[in-house]
C-alpha positions as CSV (number, residue, x, y, z in Angstrom):
1,M,90.1,62.8,27.9
2,T,90.4,62.9,31.7
3,R,90.1,60.0,34.1
4,D,86.8,61.4,35.4
5,E,85.4,61.5,31.8
6,I,86.6,58.0,31.2
7,L,84.9,56.6,34.4
8,A,81.7,58.5,33.6
9,A,81.3,56.9,30.2
10,S,78.3,54.7,29.4
11,S,80.0,52.2,27.1
12,M,82.7,51.5,24.5
13,P,83.9,52.9,22.2
14,L,84.2,56.1,24.2
15,A,84.5,58.2,21.0
16,S,81.1,56.8,19.9
17,P,79.3,54.9,22.6
18,S,77.3,51.8,21.7
19,Y,74.5,52.6,24.3
20,P,73.7,55.1,27.0
21,K,73.3,54.5,30.7
22,G,70.2,52.7,31.9
23,P,67.8,51.7,33.2
24,Y,66.1,50.9,30.0
25,R,62.4,51.2,29.2
26,F,60.6,49.1,26.7
27,I,57.2,50.0,25.1
28,D,55.0,47.5,23.4
29,R,57.4,44.6,23.8
30,E,55.8,41.6,22.2
31,Y,56.6,38.0,23.1
32,L,56.0,34.6,21.6
33,L,56.9,32.0,24.3
34,I,56.8,28.3,23.5
35,H,57.3,26.2,26.7
36,Y,58.5,22.6,26.1
37,E,60.1,19.6,27.8
38,S,63.6,18.9,26.8
39,D,66.3,16.3,27.4
40,P,67.3,16.3,31.1
41,D,71.0,15.5,30.4
42,A,71.1,18.4,27.9
43,I,69.6,20.8,30.4
44,R,72.0,19.7,33.2
45,A,75.0,20.1,30.8
46,M,73.9,23.7,29.9
47,L,72.9,24.9,33.3
48,P,75.8,26.3,35.4
49,E,76.3,25.3,39.0
50,P,75.0,26.1,41.6
51,L,71.8,26.4,39.6
52,E,69.6,23.3,39.6
53,P,67.1,22.2,36.9
54,D,63.4,22.9,37.8
55,G,62.1,19.8,35.9
56,N,63.0,19.4,32.2
57,H,61.4,22.7,31.3
58,A,62.8,25.0,28.5
59,I,61.3,28.1,26.9
60,F,62.0,29.3,23.4
61,E,61.1,33.0,23.2
62,W,60.8,35.5,20.4
63,M,60.7,39.2,21.3
64,K,59.8,42.2,19.1
65,M,60.9,45.5,20.6
66,P,59.7,48.4,18.5
67,D,60.5,51.1,21.2
68,S,63.3,50.6,23.6
69,S,65.2,53.5,25.3
70,G,68.8,53.7,24.2
71,F,68.6,50.6,22.0
72,G,65.9,51.6,19.5
73,S,63.9,49.0,17.5
74,Y,65.1,45.4,17.2
75,Q,64.1,41.8,17.5
76,E,65.6,38.9,19.4
77,C,65.0,35.2,20.3
78,G,66.6,32.5,22.4
79,I,66.2,29.7,24.9
80,N,65.6,29.9,28.6
81,I,65.8,27.1,31.1
82,A,63.5,26.8,34.2
83,A,65.9,26.5,37.2
84,L,66.2,26.8,40.9
85,W,68.6,29.3,42.7
86,H,68.9,27.9,46.3
87,G,65.3,26.7,46.0
88,T,64.0,29.9,44.4
89,P,62.4,29.4,41.0
90,C,64.2,31.4,38.3
91,T,64.8,31.5,34.6
92,Y,68.3,31.0,33.2
93,S,69.2,32.5,29.8
94,A,71.1,29.8,27.8
95,M,71.4,31.6,24.4
96,M,70.1,34.6,22.6
97,F,70.2,35.9,19.0
98,L,69.6,39.5,17.9
99,D,69.5,41.6,14.8
100,D,71.1,44.8,16.2
101,E,74.6,45.6,17.6
102,S,73.7,48.0,20.3
103,P,71.5,45.8,22.5
104,T,73.7,42.8,21.8
105,T,76.8,44.7,23.1
106,G,74.9,46.3,26.0
107,G,73.3,43.0,27.1
108,R,76.6,41.1,27.1
109,E,78.6,43.8,28.8
110,I,76.2,44.8,31.6
111,W,74.1,41.8,32.5
112,G,76.0,39.0,30.8
113,F,73.1,38.1,28.4
114,P,74.4,35.3,26.1
115,K,73.8,37.3,22.9
116,K,75.0,36.8,19.3
117,I,74.0,38.4,16.0
118,G,71.4,36.5,14.1
119,R,68.1,37.2,12.2
120,P,65.1,36.6,14.4
121,D,61.7,37.6,13.2
122,L,58.3,37.7,14.9
123,T,55.3,38.2,12.5
124,V,51.6,37.5,12.2
125,H,50.8,35.4,9.1
126,H,47.0,35.3,8.8
127,D,45.9,33.1,11.7
128,T,49.4,32.2,12.9
129,L,51.8,34.0,15.2
130,T,55.1,33.0,13.7
131,G,58.7,33.2,15.0
132,T,61.7,32.4,12.8
133,L,65.5,32.5,13.4
134,R,68.0,32.5,10.6
135,Y,71.7,32.1,11.3
136,A,74.5,32.2,8.6
137,A,71.8,32.3,5.9
138,H,69.9,29.2,7.1
139,E,66.7,28.9,9.1
140,V,67.5,27.1,12.4
141,A,64.2,27.7,14.3
142,L,60.5,27.9,13.5
143,G,57.9,28.5,16.2
144,T,54.2,28.9,15.6
145,M,51.1,29.6,17.7
146,G,47.5,30.2,17.0
147,Y,47.0,33.9,17.0
148,K,45.2,35.3,20.0
149,Y,43.6,31.9,20.4
150,R,42.4,32.3,24.0
151,S,42.5,35.5,26.1
152,L,44.2,35.4,29.5
153,A,42.6,38.7,30.5
154,Q,41.2,37.0,33.6
155,D,44.6,35.6,34.5
156,H,46.9,38.6,34.3
157,G,48.1,38.1,37.8
158,E,49.7,34.8,37.0
159,T,51.3,36.3,33.8
160,L,52.7,39.2,35.8
161,K,54.1,36.8,38.4
162,G,55.9,34.9,35.7
163,M,57.3,38.0,34.1
164,G,58.6,39.3,37.4
165,K,60.4,36.2,38.6
166,L,64.1,36.1,39.1
167,S,66.1,35.9,35.8
168,V,69.7,34.7,35.8
169,N,72.6,35.0,33.3
170,L,76.2,33.7,33.3
171,K,78.5,36.6,32.7
172,F,81.9,35.6,31.5
173,I,84.6,38.1,30.3
174,P,88.2,37.1,29.6
175,D,91.2,39.2,30.7
176,V,93.9,40.5,28.4
177,D,95.9,37.4,28.9
178,G,93.0,35.1,27.9
179,G,92.2,34.0,31.4
180,P,88.9,34.7,33.2
181,K,88.5,38.3,34.4
182,I,84.7,38.2,35.3
183,A,82.8,34.9,35.9
184,Q,79.5,35.6,37.7
185,L,75.9,34.6,37.9
186,V,74.0,37.8,37.5
187,G,70.4,38.1,38.7
188,Y,67.7,40.7,37.8
189,H,64.0,41.3,37.9
190,L,62.0,43.1,35.2
191,A,60.2,46.1,36.8
192,E,57.4,48.5,36.2
193,I,55.5,45.9,34.1
194,A,52.3,47.2,32.4
195,L,50.6,44.2,30.9
196,K,48.7,45.1,27.8
197,G,47.6,41.7,26.6
198,A,48.2,38.0,27.1
199,W,46.9,35.0,25.2
200,A,47.3,31.2,25.3
201,G,47.1,28.8,22.4
202,P,48.4,25.7,20.7
203,A,52.0,25.9,19.6
204,R,54.7,24.0,17.8
205,L,58.5,24.4,17.6
206,H,61.0,23.0,15.1
207,L,64.8,23.3,15.7
208,V,67.6,22.6,13.3
209,P,71.1,21.5,14.4
210,H,73.8,24.1,13.6
211,V,77.3,24.3,14.9
212,N,77.3,28.0,15.6
213,C,73.7,28.4,16.6
214,R,73.1,25.5,18.9
215,V,69.4,25.9,19.7
216,A,68.8,22.2,18.8
217,D,71.2,21.1,21.6
218,L,68.1,21.6,23.8
219,P,65.8,19.3,21.8
220,V,62.0,19.4,21.8
221,R,60.6,16.3,23.6
222,R,57.1,17.6,24.2
223,I,55.3,20.9,23.7
224,L,53.7,22.2,27.0
225,F,52.0,25.4,26.0
226,G,52.3,28.7,24.1
227,R,52.0,32.3,25.3
228,H,51.6,35.6,23.4
229,I,52.3,38.7,25.6
230,I,52.4,42.4,24.9
231,A,53.7,44.7,27.7
232,D,55.6,47.8,28.7
233,L,58.5,47.2,31.2
234,T,61.8,48.4,32.5
235,L,65.0,46.4,32.5
236,P,67.0,47.6,35.6
237,Y,70.5,46.9,36.5
238,G,71.2,43.5,38.2
239,E,73.2,42.1,41.0
240,V,75.9,39.5,41.4
241,L,74.4,36.3,42.8
242,H,77.6,34.2,42.6
243,D,81.2,35.0,41.8
244,Y,83.2,32.0,40.5
245,L,86.5,33.9,41.0
246,A,85.8,34.8,44.7
């Protein structure tokens, strides 16, 4: 294997790469988003500087991705925090849980998504859009929303604006001696969004404390609203917003 071949590789292990080069296109990605107020001290403790809280607003999201280039079919969920990057509204990814290795590895290595393996599931049960998360054999999150309760067809512009806002991850990779090798805030914008449907409705969220799946560390103080979205979109490469080692 030559140097040029090594540097042209898409991912580890080079003998059997985990994922191809991007950008990555998602078809019929389906979201359940439950927006809620959380504890301000918990939000401040989990939000890396120089990001600032944008209120006490957190979002628990479930995503079903049946057709994603390079990654295949999988599901994920996690918690985002509404934040400000030098005054610009953004969304910070605090933790994510997936049921597939390839997008877990790719998300962590490229963008710094805070991904771990879990068992998320987004399903329609009769009149209820239902998201669950199991970790280490136990259910640690349950989110429910009235199924297609109220159409947002007349408000797609606002939905698209929310989907296209700046998203931020904290990318941390240790060096071979255990010290920090990469410590960055990484920003990106979803692109080429084709919104296929959006709905609002009543929602509820229940979180269970777990030492290795700490979703309950951002406790639910008050439910704000629920959203159900279906869209095609592209996840492009990102950019370094802040380098902690510089």
